[in-house]
C-alpha positions in Angstrom: 39.3 -80.7 -123.2 36.4 -82.1 -121.1 36.3 -85.6 -121.5 32.3 -85.6 -122.4 32.8 -83.2 -124.8 35.8 -84.9 -126.4 34.1 -88.1 -126.4 31.0 -86.3 -128.1 32.8 -84.4 -131.0 35.0 -87.8 -131.7 31.4 -89.4 -131.8 30.4 -87.0 -134.2 33.7 -87.4 -136.8 32.7 -91.1 -136.4 35.8 -92.5 -134.1 33.6 -94.8 -132.4 35.8 -94.2 -129.4 35.3 -93.6 -125.8 37.6 -91.3 -123.4 37.7 -90.8 -119.7 40.3 -88.5 -118.5 43.2 -88.8 -120.7 42.6 -89.1 -124.2 45.6 -91.8 -124.5 43.4 -94.0 -122.6 40.9 -95.4 -124.4 38.2 -97.4 -122.2 36.3 -98.4 -125.5 37.6 -98.8 -129.2 34.8 -100.4 -131.1 35.2 -103.8 -133.2 37.4 -103.5 -136.2 40.0 -101.0 -134.5 40.5 -98.5 -137.3 37.1 -98.3 -138.7 35.5 -95.1 -139.1 31.9 -95.7 -138.4 29.8 -97.2 -135.8 27.5 -98.4 -138.0 28.6 -101.8 -139.6 25.6 -102.0 -142.3 23.4 -105.4 -142.7 24.6 -108.6 -142.7 22.8 -111.9 -142.8 22.6 -114.4 -140.2 24.3 -117.6 -140.9 23.8 -121.2 -139.7 27.1 -121.1 -138.3 29.5 -118.6 -136.7 29.1 -115.0 -137.9 32.2 -113.2 -139.0 33.8 -110.6 -137.1 31.6 -107.4 -136.6 33.3 -104.5 -138.6 31.6 -101.9 -136.5 29.8 -101.7 -132.9 26.2 -101.8 -134.2 25.6 -104.4 -137.2 21.8 -105.1 -138.4 21.2 -108.7 -138.1 18.3 -109.6 -141.1 17.6 -113.7 -141.4 16.2 -116.3 -139.3 18.9 -118.7 -139.3 21.1 -120.2 -135.8 24.3 -118.8 -135.1 26.1 -121.1 -133.1 29.0 -118.4 -132.3 30.9 -114.8 -133.1 34.1 -114.5 -134.5 36.4 -112.5 -132.2 37.1 -108.8 -134.4 40.4 -108.6 -133.9 43.5 -110.3 -131.0 43.0 -108.8 -127.3 39.2 -107.9 -127.5 37.0 -106.8 -125.2 33.7 -105.8 -125.1 30.5 -105.2 -126.3 28.9 -105.3 -129.9 25.1 -104.6 -130.9 23.1 -106.1 -133.0 20.0 -105.0 -134.5 17.8 -107.9 -135.5 15.1 -107.9 -138.6 14.5 -111.9 -138.2 14.0 -113.7 -135.0 17.5 -115.9 -135.2 18.5 -117.8 -132.5 22.4 -118.4 -131.1 23.0 -121.5 -129.8 25.8 -122.2 -127.3 27.8 -124.7 -129.7 31.0 -122.8 -129.6 31.6 -119.4 -127.8 28.3 -117.8 -126.5 27.3 -118.7 -123.1 23.5 -118.8 -123.1 21.4 -120.1 -125.9 18.5 -117.1 -127.2 16.2 -116.1 -129.8 16.3 -112.4 -130.8 13.3 -110.2 -130.8 12.8 -108.3 -134.0 13.3 -104.7 -133.4 15.2 -104.8 -129.8 18.9 -104.2 -129.8 20.7 -107.7 -128.8 24.2 -106.6 -127.1 26.9 -109.2 -126.6 29.5 -108.7 -124.6 33.2 -110.7 -125.1 35.2 -112.0 -121.9 38.4 -113.4 -123.1 38.9 -114.8 -119.8 36.1 -117.3 -120.6 36.3 -117.2 -124.6 32.5 -116.6 -124.4 29.5 -113.9 -125.5 26.8 -113.5 -123.1 24.1 -112.0 -124.3 21.9 -109.0 -122.7 18.6 -111.4 -123.8 17.3 -114.8 -124.5 14.1 -114.4 -125.7 
């Protein structure tokens, strides 16, 4: 099967995996490993370290200062997406590389790089 069509069919079934070429070589597996959805629902911002995301996309409510994000699983490297419904902030206190403020309704992507142990935001304000 064409790799793009394989991706589409698996996306529609909620497997949340992107394949290029052979399906045994996954380039991305949504956070949480075996979850069946890319939508993680709503999580409130915390004054501290956010819990590990359970899906690729998570709606984040509230306006508290996030000091870090728990890595979803050992060996994770990749990107997660927060959809802010409140203007929460994030700091560099633990494992986020740059501080910033969420823009309500604007997707915020954090990319985790294991070699630095840091999450890198797609924007800072």
